[in-house]
Backbone as CSV, one residue per row, in Angstrom:
resi,resn,N_x,N_y,N_z,CA_x,CA_y,CA_z,C_x,C_y,C_z
1,MET,-144.315,107.827,-134.594,-144.595,106.471,-135.043,-146.075,106.318,-135.344
2,ASN,-146.393,105.772,-136.509,-147.759,105.547,-136.907,-148.187,104.161,-136.441
3,ARG,-148.662,104.071,-135.191,-148.938,102.775,-134.580,-150.035,102.007,-135.300
4,PHE,-151.044,102.725,-135.894,-152.143,102.004,-136.511,-151.707,101.285,-137.774
5,ALA,-150.689,101.794,-138.474,-150.172,101.068,-139.633,-149.512,99.774,-139.194
6,VAL,-148.786,99.820,-138.081,-148.145,98.630,-137.537,-149.188,97.594,-137.141
7,LEU,-150.239,98.026,-136.434,-151.272,97.098,-136.004,-151.934,96.408,-137.176
8,SER,-152.163,97.151,-138.249,-152.818,96.566,-139.417,-152.054,95.376,-139.953
9,VAL,-150.730,95.522,-140.077,-149.899,94.438,-140.586,-149.866,93.272,-139.608
10,LEU,-149.691,93.561,-138.318,-149.550,92.509,-137.322,-150.813,91.671,-137.176
11,LEU,-151.963,92.318,-137.151,-153.200,91.586,-136.932,-153.548,90.714,-138.119
12,SER,-153.330,91.216,-139.314,-153.611,90.415,-140.501,-152.723,89.183,-140.540
13,ALA,-151.442,89.356,-140.209,-150.520,88.222,-140.209,-150.874,87.222,-139.113
14,THR,-151.266,87.724,-137.941,-151.586,86.834,-136.836,-152.831,86.012,-137.131
15,ALA,-153.794,86.587,-137.827,-154.982,85.830,-138.206,-154.603,84.620,-139.041
16,LEU,-153.626,84.769,-139.929,-153.180,83.650,-140.751,-152.444,82.616,-139.913
17,VAL,-151.648,83.079,-138.942,-150.878,82.157,-138.103,-151.797,81.288,-137.259
18,PHE,-152.789,81.906,-136.594,-153.637,81.174,-135.679,-154.764,80.413,-136.380
19,GLY,-155.093,80.819,-137.588,-156.096,80.098,-138.354,-157.519,80.360,-137.880
20,GLN,-158.453,79.620,-138.465,-159.870,79.777,-138.154,-160.193,79.122,-136.825
21,GLN,-161.118,79.700,-136.079,-161.476,79.167,-134.769,-162.985,79.050,-134.655
22,THR,-163.459,77.951,-134.093,-164.885,77.758,-133.919,-165.353,78.377,-132.613
23,ARG,-166.661,78.537,-132.487,-167.222,79.133,-131.274,-166.983,78.263,-130.049
24,ALA,-166.802,76.969,-130.265,-166.698,76.053,-129.134,-165.350,76.086,-128.437
25,ASP,-164.294,76.572,-129.116,-162.954,76.484,-128.532,-162.367,77.844,-128.189
26,ARG,-163.207,78.773,-127.747,-162.733,80.119,-127.449,-162.161,80.251,-126.049
27,GLY,-162.355,79.262,-125.185,-161.737,79.301,-123.881,-162.502,80.137,-122.880
28,PRO,-161.910,80.322,-121.678,-162.620,80.973,-120.571,-162.814,82.474,-120.745
29,PHE,-162.119,83.089,-121.706,-162.209,84.547,-121.873,-163.169,84.942,-122.994
30,ALA,-163.955,83.989,-123.466,-164.868,84.261,-124.581,-165.821,85.402,-124.233
31,ARG,-165.993,86.288,-125.165,-166.896,87.432,-124.982,-168.333,86.984,-125.190
32,GLN,-169.178,87.250,-124.174,-170.596,86.928,-124.256,-171.363,88.199,-124.615
33,TYR,-171.906,88.232,-125.814,-172.560,89.445,-126.307,-174.079,89.364,-126.171
34,HIS,-174.695,90.520,-125.909,-176.142,90.662,-125.886,-176.477,91.956,-126.621
35,GLU,-177.254,91.819,-127.669,-177.559,92.968,-128.512,-178.196,94.099,-127.704
36,ASP,-177.769,95.326,-128.005,-178.242,96.577,-127.403,-177.647,96.858,-126.019
37,ASP,-176.824,95.952,-125.472,-176.094,96.285,-124.250,-175.167,97.476,-124.519
38,THR,-174.849,98.231,-123.476,-173.939,99.367,-123.614,-172.750,99.213,-122.673
39,LEU,-171.626,99.807,-123.055,-170.422,99.837,-122.227,-169.868,101.254,-122.256
40,THR,-169.300,101.668,-121.127,-168.646,102.970,-121.059,-167.257,102.794,-120.472
41,TYR,-166.260,103.244,-121.207,-164.874,103.182,-120.744,-164.339,104.593,-120.534
42,ARG,-163.560,104.750,-119.476,-162.771,105.964,-119.276,-161.327,105.629,-119.577
43,MET,-160.726,106.398,-120.446,-159.339,106.165,-120.824,-158.501,107.382,-120.435
44,LYS,-157.293,107.104,-119.902,-156.396,108.173,-119.483,-154.995,107.922,-120.016
45,ASP,-154.368,108.973,-120.497,-152.935,108.965,-120.757,-152.287,109.591,-119.533
46,ILE,-151.588,108.765,-118.755,-151.000,109.258,-117.503,-149.491,109.449,-117.628
47,SER,-149.025,109.622,-118.876,-147.600,109.867,-119.096,-147.181,111.145,-118.398
48,GLU,-145.951,111.160,-117.910,-145.446,112.308,-117.153,-145.387,113.553,-118.028
49,GLY,-145.983,114.640,-117.549,-145.849,115.926,-118.218,-146.942,116.249,-119.218
50,HIS,-147.742,115.268,-119.613,-148.827,115.545,-120.549,-149.810,114.400,-120.490
51,GLY,-150.939,114.554,-121.166,-151.873,113.443,-121.176,-153.259,113.866,-121.598
52,TYR,-154.129,112.858,-121.720,-155.510,113.116,-122.068,-156.416,112.240,-121.209
53,GLU,-157.659,112.639,-121.093,-158.725,111.807,-120.544,-159.880,111.876,-121.532
54,ILE,-160.567,110.753,-121.713,-161.654,110.724,-122.678,-162.581,109.564,-122.356
55,GLN,-163.810,109.659,-122.816,-164.794,108.607,-122.591,-165.173,107.968,-123.922
56,ALA,-165.281,106.635,-123.899,-165.765,105.880,-125.058,-167.019,105.126,-124.642
57,THR,-168.118,105.350,-125.355,-169.385,104.699,-125.040,-169.781,103.803,-126.205
58,GLY,-169.973,102.514,-125.894,-170.230,101.543,-126.947,-171.599,100.902,-126.839
59,VAL,-172.132,100.496,-127.986,-173.397,99.784,-128.069,-173.159,98.477,-128.827
60,ILE,-173.720,97.374,-128.324,-173.572,96.083,-128.974,-174.590,95.974,-130.109
61,LYS,-174.080,95.663,-131.300,-174.927,95.523,-132.477,-174.510,94.275,-133.238
62,LYS,-175.227,93.991,-134.307,-174.824,92.951,-135.245,-174.496,93.591,-136.587
63,ASP,-173.430,93.073,-137.224,-173.097,93.587,-138.543,-173.941,92.886,-139.607
64,ARG,-173.677,93.196,-140.860,-174.494,92.660,-141.949,-174.392,91.138,-142.072
65,ASN,-173.340,90.560,-141.470,-173.168,89.105,-141.497,-173.734,88.419,-140.259
66,GLY,-174.337,89.204,-139.372,-174.911,88.633,-138.166,-173.928,88.465,-137.031
67,ASN,-172.711,88.999,-137.172,-171.698,88.913,-136.120,-171.839,90.095,-135.165
68,TYR,-171.540,89.853,-133.890,-171.616,90.922,-132.903,-170.430,91.881,-133.031
69,ILE,-170.715,93.151,-132.901,-169.687,94.185,-132.902,-169.992,95.161,-131.764
70,GLU,-168.977,95.938,-131.397,-169.134,97.009,-130.420,-168.865,98.326,-131.140
71,GLU,-169.840,99.208,-131.144,-169.718,100.478,-131.861,-169.573,101.618,-130.851
72,TYR,-168.418,102.289,-130.893,-168.076,103.293,-129.885,-168.149,104.712,-130.442
73,VAL,-168.626,105.603,-129.573,-168.594,107.035,-129.828,-167.727,107.674,-128.743
74,TRP,-166.958,108.713,-129.110,-166.025,109.356,-128.193,-166.589,110.686,-127.698
75,SER,-166.297,111.021,-126.423,-166.802,112.268,-125.843,-165.956,112.659,-124.641
76,ASP,-166.236,113.829,-124.086,-165.659,114.307,-122.812,-164.132,114.307,-122.837
77,LEU,-163.557,114.857,-123.889,-162.104,114.926,-124.004,-161.536,116.020,-123.107
78,VAL,-160.482,115.668,-122.349,-159.726,116.629,-121.549,-158.257,116.489,-121.950
79,MET,-157.644,117.583,-122.380,-156.238,117.583,-122.786,-155.427,118.407,-121.802
80,ASP,-154.450,117.759,-121.163,-153.586,118.449,-120.204,-154.396,119.226,-119.170
81,GLY,-155.488,118.624,-118.699,-156.304,119.220,-117.647,-157.369,120.185,-118.119
82,THR,-157.437,120.452,-119.426,-158.392,121.416,-119.957,-159.424,120.729,-120.849
83,PRO,-160.731,120.864,-120.547,-161.753,120.277,-121.422,-161.619,120.812,-122.842
84,ARG,-161.760,119.919,-123.802,-161.589,120.305,-125.202,-162.716,119.682,-126.019
85,PRO,-163.621,120.505,-126.520,-164.739,119.954,-127.283,-164.254,119.309,-128.583
86,LEU,-164.884,118.205,-128.949,-164.560,117.547,-130.206,-165.256,118.269,-131.356
87,SER,-164.634,118.249,-132.507,-165.274,118.799,-133.701,-166.474,117.922,-134.062
88,SER,-167.329,118.418,-134.927,-168.519,117.657,-135.300,-168.154,116.342,-135.967
89,ARG,-167.090,116.341,-136.797,-166.742,115.098,-137.485,-166.176,114.062,-136.513
90,SER,-165.445,114.518,-135.483,-164.942,113.579,-134.483,-166.063,113.073,-133.588
91,ALA,-167.008,113.949,-133.257,-168.130,113.551,-132.413,-169.035,112.562,-133.135
92,GLN,-169.089,112.636,-134.456,-169.942,111.740,-135.243,-169.240,110.441,-135.623
93,PHE,-167.944,110.359,-135.384,-167.177,109.171,-135.748,-167.587,107.980,-134.896
94,ARG,-167.666,106.813,-135.504,-167.988,105.580,-134.793,-166.856,104.576,-134.991
95,GLN,-166.305,104.079,-133.879,-165.243,103.078,-133.936,-165.834,101.701,-133.694
96,VAL,-165.624,100.799,-134.635,-166.168,99.456,-134.547,-165.074,98.495,-134.089
97,LEU,-165.365,97.767,-132.998,-164.449,96.775,-132.445,-165.221,95.487,-132.201
98,SER,-164.509,94.383,-132.028,-165.162,93.123,-131.716,-164.152,92.169,-131.107
99,LEU,-164.627,91.335,-130.188,-163.802,90.282,-129.609,-164.219,88.907,-130.134
100,ASP,-164.879,88.888,-131.260,-165.139,87.636,-131.965,-163.835,87.211,-132.630
101,PRO,-163.277,86.031,-132.268,-161.982,85.632,-132.830,-161.971,85.520,-134.348
102,ASN,-163.140,85.357,-134.962,-163.196,85.258,-136.414,-163.386,86.605,-137.099
103,HIS,-163.449,87.665,-136.294,-163.589,89.020,-136.818,-162.238,89.722,-136.646
104,VAL,-161.440,89.752,-137.704,-160.091,90.327,-137.612,-160.185,91.831,-137.368
105,PRO,-159.539,92.355,-136.323,-159.562,93.800,-136.078,-159.037,94.570,-137.280
106,SER,-159.612,95.729,-137.493,-159.203,96.543,-138.640,-158.994,97.988,-138.209
107,ILE,-158.242,98.695,-139.007,-157.924,100.091,-138.719,-159.006,100.984,-139.314
108,PRO,-159.651,101.832,-138.516,-160.668,102.724,-139.082,-160.038,103.807,-139.949
109,ASP,-160.866,104.487,-140.696,-160.405,105.589,-141.546,-160.158,106.805,-140.664
110,LEU,-158.895,107.018,-140.319,-158.550,108.095,-139.386,-158.506,109.462,-140.051
111,THR,-158.732,109.517,-141.349,-158.864,110.822,-141.999,-160.189,111.479,-141.627
112,GLN,-161.098,110.692,-141.018,-162.414,111.219,-140.657,-162.444,111.849,-139.274
113,VAL,-161.304,111.870,-138.575,-161.274,112.440,-137.225,-160.141,113.448,-137.104
114,ASP,-160.243,114.306,-136.108,-159.163,115.242,-135.815,-157.970,114.484,-135.248
115,ARG,-156.793,115.048,-135.429,-155.562,114.387,-134.995,-155.581,114.068,-133.506
116,VAL,-156.237,114.890,-132.714,-156.242,114.708,-131.269,-156.926,113.397,-130.871
117,LEU,-157.773,112.850,-131.736,-158.496,111.626,-131.412,-157.757,110.367,-131.865
118,ILE,-156.693,110.520,-132.645,-155.987,109.355,-133.177,-155.366,108.528,-132.047
119,GLY,-154.767,109.181,-131.052,-154.173,108.460,-129.928,-155.186,107.598,-129.188
120,PRO,-156.302,108.182,-128.716,-157.308,107.361,-128.034,-157.849,106.219,-128.892
121,ILE,-158.091,106.462,-130.170,-158.634,105.418,-131.044,-157.661,104.255,-131.155
122,THR,-156.387,104.558,-131.383,-155.416,103.481,-131.568,-155.054,102.810,-130.242
123,ASP,-155.131,103.547,-129.134,-154.909,102.920,-127.826,-156.022,101.925,-127.512
124,LEU,-157.284,102.305,-127.774,-158.389,101.380,-127.546,-158.257,100.158,-128.449
125,LEU,-157.831,100.385,-129.683,-157.620,99.269,-130.606,-156.523,98.337,-130.097
126,THR,-155.480,98.880,-129.488,-154.411,98.048,-128.926,-154.949,97.137,-127.831
127,PHE,-155.766,97.685,-126.914,-156.345,96.852,-125.857,-157.173,95.718,-126.454
128,TYR,-158.035,96.059,-127.386,-158.916,95.049,-127.972,-158.144,94.036,-128.814
129,SER,-157.196,94.506,-129.607,-156.477,93.590,-130.492,-155.599,92.634,-129.705
130,ASP,-155.041,93.080,-128.567,-154.220,92.174,-127.763,-155.072,91.081,-127.111
131,LEU,-156.261,91.439,-126.609,-157.152,90.404,-126.086,-157.614,89.491,-127.218
132,TRP,-157.833,90.057,-128.377,-158.221,89.257,-129.551,-157.154,88.207,-129.868
133,LEU,-155.876,88.559,-129.702,-154.804,87.589,-129.934,-154.917,86.401,-128.986
134,VAL,-155.263,86.695,-127.712,-155.429,85.616,-126.729,-156.586,84.708,-127.141
135,LEU,-157.709,85.315,-127.507,-158.876,84.532,-127.909,-158.596,83.739,-129.174
136,ARG,-157.914,84.363,-130.104,-157.645,83.717,-131.387,-156.742,82.496,-131.226
137,SER,-155.802,82.573,-130.290,-154.866,81.467,-130.126,-155.574,80.210,-129.635
138,GLY,-156.554,80.370,-128.732,-157.252,79.225,-128.166,-156.373,78.326,-127.320
139,LYS,-155.193,78.827,-126.903,-154.218,77.988,-126.207,-153.994,78.381,-124.752
140,LEU,-154.701,79.403,-124.280,-154.448,79.929,-122.950,-155.717,79.864,-122.120
141,ALA,-155.626,79.251,-120.930,-156.819,79.114,-120.092,-156.539,79.203,-118.601
142,HIS,-155.313,78.875,-118.154,-155.035,78.732,-116.730,-153.889,79.649,-116.295
143,SER,-153.825,79.941,-114.997,-152.715,80.734,-114.456,-151.388,80.101,-114.849
144,GLY,-150.479,80.916,-115.354,-149.170,80.428,-115.757,-149.079,79.998,-117.202
145,ASP,-150.214,79.835,-117.888,-150.161,79.482,-119.310,-149.430,80.575,-120.078
146,HIS,-148.649,80.159,-121.061,-147.756,81.094,-121.746,-147.646,80.745,-123.226
147,LEU,-147.591,81.766,-124.057,-147.438,81.580,-125.503,-146.502,82.655,-126.036
148,TYR,-145.443,82.211,-126.715,-144.556,83.166,-127.387,-144.798,83.037,-128.880
149,GLN,-145.292,84.114,-129.479,-145.600,84.100,-130.901,-144.561,84.926,-131.660
150,GLU,-143.675,84.236,-132.364,-142.701,84.950,-133.189,-143.409,85.609,-134.364
151,HIS,-143.023,86.830,-134.616,-143.580,87.547,-135.764,-142.444,88.177,-136.561
152,GLY,-141.857,89.235,-135.991,-140.621,89.781,-136.532,-140.732,90.629,-137.772
153,THR,-141.684,90.327,-138.659,-141.807,91.066,-139.916,-141.948,92.559,-139.641
154,ALA,-141.171,93.346,-140.333,-141.198,94.793,-140.106,-142.503,95.387,-140.615
155,ALA,-143.018,96.343,-139.867,-144.187,97.113,-140.279,-143.755,98.567,-140.437
156,SER,-144.205,99.198,-141.507,-143.749,100.550,-141.841,-144.856,101.572,-141.659
157,TRP,-144.483,102.758,-141.167,-145.414,103.885,-141.119,-144.861,105.075,-141.926
158,ALA,-143.847,104.838,-142.771,-143.272,105.914,-143.587,-144.282,106.399,-144.611
159,ASP,-144.376,107.724,-144.776,-145.273,108.277,-145.790,-144.510,108.796,-147.008
160,GLY,-143.161,108.712,-146.965,-142.350,109.112,-148.103,-142.115,110.608,-148.208
161,LYS,-142.805,111.373,-147.408,-142.668,112.830,-147.448,-142.052,113.339,-146.138
162,TYR,-142.815,113.238,-145.064,-142.298,113.673,-143.777,-141.492,112.552,-143.117
163,VAL,-142.063,111.368,-143.026,-141.345,110.203,-142.493,-140.806,109.406,-143.680
164,VAL,-139.493,109.455,-143.875,-138.906,108.777,-145.030,-138.504,107.336,-144.711
165,LEU,-138.310,107.035,-143.441,-138.054,105.669,-143.001,-138.647,105.522,-141.602
166,GLY,-139.583,104.603,-141.459,-140.207,104.372,-140.158,-140.657,102.933,-140.066
167,GLU,-140.023,102.152,-139.201,-140.356,100.736,-139.079,-140.143,100.252,-137.649
168,ASP,-140.911,99.232,-137.264,-140.567,98.465,-136.080,-140.840,96.990,-136.340
169,SER,-140.306,96.154,-135.458,-140.364,94.707,-135.619,-140.529,94.104,-134.232
170,ILE,-141.602,93.310,-134.035,-141.863,92.777,-132.693,-142.314,91.322,-132.737
171,ASP,-142.147,90.647,-131.595,-142.778,89.366,-131.296,-143.774,89.595,-130.162
172,PHE,-144.677,88.617,-129.947,-145.654,88.679,-128.868,-145.320,87.656,-127.794
173,ASP,-145.253,88.096,-126.555,-145.069,87.207,-125.408,-146.332,87.329,-124.558
174,ILE,-147.173,86.284,-124.589,-148.502,86.340,-123.986,-148.573,85.366,-122.815
175,SER,-149.097,85.812,-121.680,-149.208,84.925,-120.521,-150.426,85.288,-119.682
176,ILE,-150.899,84.305,-118.936,-151.958,84.524,-117.957,-151.292,84.647,-116.594
177,LYS,-151.360,85.819,-116.003,-150.710,86.044,-114.721,-151.523,85.468,-113.565
178,GLU,-152.856,85.532,-113.693,-153.693,85.061,-112.587,-155.098,84.779,-113.096
179,VAL,-155.689,83.708,-112.616,-157.113,83.443,-112.807,-157.728,83.328,-111.421
180,ASN,-158.606,84.261,-111.094,-159.217,84.317,-109.764,-160.667,83.842,-109.860
181,GLU,-160.905,82.615,-109.414,-162.251,82.059,-109.511,-163.218,82.732,-108.531
182,LEU,-162.671,83.313,-107.432,-163.534,83.997,-106.474,-164.131,85.269,-107.065
183,THR,-163.270,86.088,-107.677,-163.740,87.348,-108.262,-164.209,87.164,-109.690
184,ARG,-164.013,85.963,-110.249,-164.382,85.653,-111.623,-163.727,86.624,-112.604
185,ALA,-162.413,86.774,-112.445,-161.642,87.655,-113.316,-160.260,87.058,-113.534
186,ALA,-159.622,87.457,-114.603,-158.269,86.996,-114.919,-157.421,88.191,-115.326
187,ARG,-156.138,88.089,-115.034,-155.190,89.122,-115.465,-154.268,88.544,-116.529
188,LEU,-154.244,89.198,-117.685,-153.442,88.766,-118.816,-152.327,89.774,-119.063
189,GLN,-151.210,89.283,-119.561,-150.097,90.155,-119.941,-149.711,89.847,-121.379
190,ILE,-149.653,90.897,-122.192,-149.236,90.766,-123.582,-148.075,91.726,-123.802
191,ARG,-146.888,91.165,-123.986,-145.691,91.989,-124.170,-145.298,91.981,-125.646
192,HIS,-145.056,93.169,-126.180,-144.581,93.332,-127.548,-143.068,93.555,-127.445
193,LEU,-142.278,92.571,-127.887,-140.843,92.564,-127.614,-140.005,92.539,-128.893
194,PRO,-138.753,93.013,-128.813,-137.863,92.908,-129.969,-137.561,91.444,-130.287
195,PRO,-137.649,91.049,-131.543,-137.247,89.685,-131.918,-135.739,89.503,-131.781
196,LYS,-135.281,88.242,-131.828,-133.844,87.985,-131.801,-133.154,88.625,-132.998
197,GLN,-133.848,88.607,-134.124,-133.306,89.214,-135.341,-134.360,90.130,-135.959
198,PRO,-134.456,91.372,-135.481,-135.443,92.302,-136.040,-135.219,92.502,-137.539
199,GLN,-136.304,92.764,-138.244,-136.239,92.877,-139.691,-136.410,94.308,-140.189
200,VAL,-136.136,95.280,-139.327,-136.222,96.675,-139.752,-135.030,97.031,-140.637
201,LYS,-135.233,97.993,-141.536,-134.155,98.470,-142.409,-133.244,99.417,-141.625
202,LEU,-131.963,99.074,-141.566,-130.968,99.907,-140.888,-129.826,100.095,-141.878
203,PRO,-129.907,101.120,-142.732,-129.031,101.210,-143.903,-127.583,101.581,-143.630
204,VAL,-127.253,102.092,-142.443,-125.868,102.488,-142.168,-125.389,101.850,-140.873
205,ALA,-124.080,101.750,-140.722,-123.490,101.000,-139.604,-123.897,101.568,-138.255
206,TRP,-123.951,102.896,-138.116,-124.241,103.451,-136.800,-125.656,103.091,-136.336
207,MET,-126.580,102.848,-137.282,-127.932,102.438,-136.917,-127.982,101.008,-136.391
208,ARG,-126.989,100.210,-136.777,-127.002,98.803,-136.383,-126.337,98.558,-135.034
209,GLN,-125.706,99.560,-134.462,-125.129,99.430,-133.126,-126.242,99.467,-132.082
210,PRO,-126.394,98.409,-131.249,-127.492,98.380,-130.277,-127.464,99.592,-129.341
211,VAL,-128.616,100.222,-129.210,-128.750,101.359,-128.303,-129.008,100.883,-126.878
212,ALA,-129.742,99.777,-126.750,-130.084,99.226,-125.436,-129.528,97.811,-125.322
213,ASP,-130.275,96.920,-124.701,-129.777,95.575,-124.421,-130.263,94.523,-125.413
214,THR,-130.839,94.957,-126.537,-131.265,94.056,-127.605,-130.887,94.672,-128.941
215,PRO,-130.915,93.897,-130.017,-130.751,94.519,-131.337,-131.840,95.573,-131.555
216,ASN,-131.505,96.617,-132.269,-132.463,97.697,-132.518,-133.642,97.175,-133.340
217,ASN,-134.854,97.473,-132.857,-136.058,97.031,-133.565,-136.973,98.182,-133.947
218,TRP,-136.467,99.420,-133.872,-137.272,100.613,-134.148,-136.397,101.652,-134.837
219,VAL,-136.900,102.219,-135.917,-136.183,103.276,-136.622,-137.193,104.292,-137.127
220,ASN,-136.846,105.575,-137.002,-137.734,106.641,-137.457,-136.890,107.803,-137.980
221,VAL,-137.069,108.127,-139.260,-136.313,109.209,-139.889,-137.295,110.189,-140.510
222,THR,-137.207,111.452,-140.104,-138.076,112.485,-140.662,-137.243,113.488,-141.455
223,LYS,-137.870,114.048,-142.487,-137.213,115.033,-143.350,-137.807,116.399,-143.076
224,ILE,-136.943,117.342,-142.735,-137.379,118.694,-142.425,-136.465,119.677,-143.131
225,ALA,-137.028,120.418,-144.084,-136.285,121.464,-144.797,-134.976,120.939,-145.381
226,GLY,-135.013,119.763,-145.991,-133.843,119.221,-146.670,-132.845,118.524,-145.781
227,THR,-133.078,118.501,-144.471,-132.215,117.766,-143.547,-133.014,116.629,-142.917
228,TYR,-132.308,115.742,-142.224,-132.948,114.534,-141.705,-132.693,114.389,-140.205
229,LYS,-133.741,114.019,-139.503,-133.630,113.697,-138.080,-133.818,112.191,-137.980
230,ALA,-132.738,111.474,-137.670,-132.745,110.013,-137.713,-132.588,109.445,-136.307
231,ALA,-133.523,108.567,-135.937,-133.493,107.951,-134.609,-133.623,106.439,-134.755
232,VAL,-132.932,105.715,-133.883,-132.961,104.257,-133.914,-132.832,103.737,-132.489
233,GLY,-133.462,102.574,-132.219,-133.351,102.043,-130.867,-134.278,100.874,-130.626
234,LYS,-134.677,100.731,-129.363,-135.488,99.606,-128.901,-136.877,100.103,-128.513
235,GLU,-137.902,99.377,-128.989,-139.278,99.693,-128.600,-139.938,98.465,-127.982
236,THR,-140.698,98.691,-126.914,-141.506,97.642,-126.302,-142.885,98.194,-125.963
237,PHE,-143.875,97.304,-125.943,-145.204,97.582,-125.415,-145.496,96.530,-124.355
238,ASP,-145.856,96.935,-123.157,-146.337,96.011,-122.127,-147.799,96.319,-121.864
239,VAL,-148.657,95.344,-122.142,-150.099,95.515,-121.966,-150.572,94.526,-120.907
240,GLU,-151.335,95.017,-119.917,-151.982,94.144,-118.943,-153.482,94.389,-119.006
241,LEU,-154.244,93.296,-118.932,-155.691,93.362,-119.031,-156.334,92.562,-117.918
242,ASP,-157.289,93.149,-117.222,-158.165,92.417,-116.323,-159.443,92.111,-117.091
243,VAL,-159.739,90.812,-117.236,-160.846,90.369,-118.077,-161.844,89.589,-117.237
244,SER,-163.125,89.900,-117.395,-164.174,89.188,-116.682,-164.317,87.763,-117.225
245,LEU,-164.372,86.791,-116.311,-164.622,85.410,-116.710,-166.111,85.135,-116.882
246,ILE,-166.934,86.110,-116.548,-168.381,85.964,-116.690,-168.822,86.269,-118.114
247,ASP,-168.320,87.384,-118.649,-168.786,87.783,-119.981,-167.663,88.186,-120.932
248,GLY,-166.397,88.118,-120.482,-165.280,88.412,-121.371,-165.002,89.883,-121.598
249,LYS,-165.632,90.764,-120.834,-165.376,92.197,-120.998,-164.014,92.569,-120.425
250,ILE,-163.369,93.563,-121.037,-162.190,94.186,-120.436,-162.674,95.068,-119.294
251,VAL,-162.199,94.783,-118.089,-162.612,95.540,-116.910,-161.628,96.674,-116.623
252,PHE,-160.352,96.389,-116.818,-159.298,97.379,-116.576,-158.086,96.991,-117.423
253,GLY,-157.344,97.984,-117.872,-156.157,97.668,-118.650,-155.136,98.787,-118.595
254,THR,-153.874,98.425,-118.833,-152.797,99.405,-118.888,-151.896,99.114,-120.082
255,ILE,-151.329,100.165,-120.635,-150.301,100.077,-121.663,-149.093,100.873,-121.181
256,GLU,-147.912,100.266,-121.273,-146.667,100.999,-121.095,-145.864,100.842,-122.379
257,ASN,-145.656,101.938,-123.073,-144.959,101.960,-124.354,-143.654,102.740,-124.175
258,LEU,-142.527,102.047,-124.371,-141.219,102.667,-124.164,-140.364,102.537,-125.418
259,VAL,-139.802,103.653,-125.834,-138.785,103.669,-126.888,-137.517,104.268,-126.293
260,THR,-136.439,103.494,-126.336,-135.120,103.969,-125.913,-134.265,104.082,-127.162
261,ALA,-133.880,105.299,-127.513,-133.263,105.511,-128.823,-132.134,106.526,-128.756
262,GLU,-131.402,106.584,-129.856,-130.440,107.653,-130.111,-130.848,108.355,-131.401
263,GLU,-130.639,109.667,-131.417,-131.079,110.489,-132.548,-129.922,111.344,-133.049
264,ARG,-129.841,111.489,-134.356,-128.802,112.329,-134.965,-129.426,113.219,-136.035
265,ASP,-128.836,114.387,-136.223,-129.200,115.268,-137.338,-128.265,114.961,-138.498
266,CYS,-128.850,114.664,-139.662,-128.065,114.251,-140.827,-128.288,115.211,-141.994
267,GLU,-127.229,115.394,-142.794,-127.299,116.296,-143.933,-127.726,115.606,-145.213
268,ASP,-127.561,114.284,-145.277,-127.791,113.574,-146.537,-128.794,112.434,-146.360
269,ALA,-129.385,112.022,-147.491,-130.401,110.975,-147.479,-129.820,109.601,-147.214
270,ALA,-128.496,109.466,-147.270,-127.848,108.182,-146.961,-127.512,108.063,-145.481
271,PHE,-127.709,109.148,-144.718,-127.483,109.187,-143.268,-126.018,108.894,-142.914
272,THR,-125.111,109.400,-143.747,-123.678,109.210,-143.487,-123.018,110.487,-142.974
273,LYS,-123.628,111.635,-143.240,-123.098,112.909,-142.776,-123.980,113.397,-141.632
274,CYS,-123.678,112.901,-140.442,-124.556,113.141,-139.289,-123.768,113.708,-138.113
275,GLY,-124.460,114.426,-137.277,-123.856,114.966,-136.061,-123.764,113.910,-134.981
276,ASN,-123.385,114.345,-133.802,-123.251,113.430,-132.675,-124.615,112.908,-132.217
277,ALA,-124.595,111.695,-131.676,-125.824,111.089,-131.184,-126.259,111.751,-129.881
278,ARG,-127.551,111.878,-129.715,-128.128,112.353,-128.460,-129.228,111.385,-128.048
279,PRO,-129.399,111.164,-126.758,-130.416,110.201,-126.308,-131.827,110.722,-126.574
280,ARG,-132.709,109.792,-126.887,-134.125,110.120,-127.046,-134.940,109.044,-126.349
281,ARG,-135.891,109.459,-125.548,-136.728,108.518,-124.801,-138.187,108.909,-124.964
282,ILE,-139.010,107.945,-125.367,-140.448,108.135,-125.469,-141.099,107.153,-124.500
283,PHE,-141.916,107.652,-123.592,-142.576,106.770,-122.637,-144.027,107.192,-122.477
284,ARG,-144.933,106.269,-122.753,-146.369,106.537,-122.636,-147.000,105.501,-121.693
285,GLN,-147.910,105.968,-120.861,-148.685,105.108,-119.958,-150.173,105.397,-120.165
286,ILE,-150.915,104.362,-120.486,-152.342,104.498,-120.750,-153.114,103.589,-119.808
287,GLU,-154.247,104.076,-119.300,-155.146,103.276,-118.472,-156.554,103.303,-119.066
288,ILE,-157.245,102.166,-118.968,-158.644,102.107,-119.378,-159.427,101.428,-118.265
289,THR,-160.603,101.997,-117.940,-161.441,101.446,-116.869,-162.877,101.363,-117.349
290,LEU,-163.502,100.214,-117.115,-164.919,100.044,-117.453,-165.763,100.575,-116.331
291,ASP,-166.717,101.468,-116.654,-167.696,101.912,-115.662,-168.649,100.771,-115.373
292,GLN,-168.701,100.370,-114.104,-169.548,99.230,-113.733,-170.907,99.721,-113.276
């Protein structure tokens, strides 16, 4: 699944839904920026059986419009317990992020980095973009506050060559789990859930049969040597963020990404001549921690 293509569509659409926001109505999680400040995050993929660890170091700058941005460089990559040096182009890559609600998150040019860095880049973007949704809404401030944002529009990551059909469809369920005035921190939950009526393309009847307890909102079909590997099912993202009420920094965060699917080998592009279904499960767990 090409998650960064999905994020691009979702964030652009959400910016239109929530509209323009002034500096005065950003709420208690507003990011307080100071030029030249630095941040260091440690990110881990703690999924069972494999994973990565990596460091992201950011510097606060202003862009050409005078808006604050965070510019990150990646280093200290460890893959499956083994240190792995980054190539020169990956080491020179800079990822620009911002928690300014009027600065819509964007997808960097991932052709400029090695494939091994795509996961960390898009995971960090997920953490930032989900907090950006909270800030952009301007509707959440207290423990128990809740916002369900229907979206549903399918986002595609198909490239027409290897992935001939790849889509998912989600809504956002956003809530404040806790606001702790003593520690001056809040815990937010942003769940990416299947809509009541997902809008993904499911061209044959067997794809439309629910694999789990909701209508299928995820489909991925790859073409290999003239045959097709077709999978369909349910995808969710559960994101939790601990956010400082002092300056709006992400202090700690987790992502749990689960796909529960069925997969078949098919002989034809119409996916009608297929073998028996077999279960497929994708589960990823990501952690991010700010060095204090």
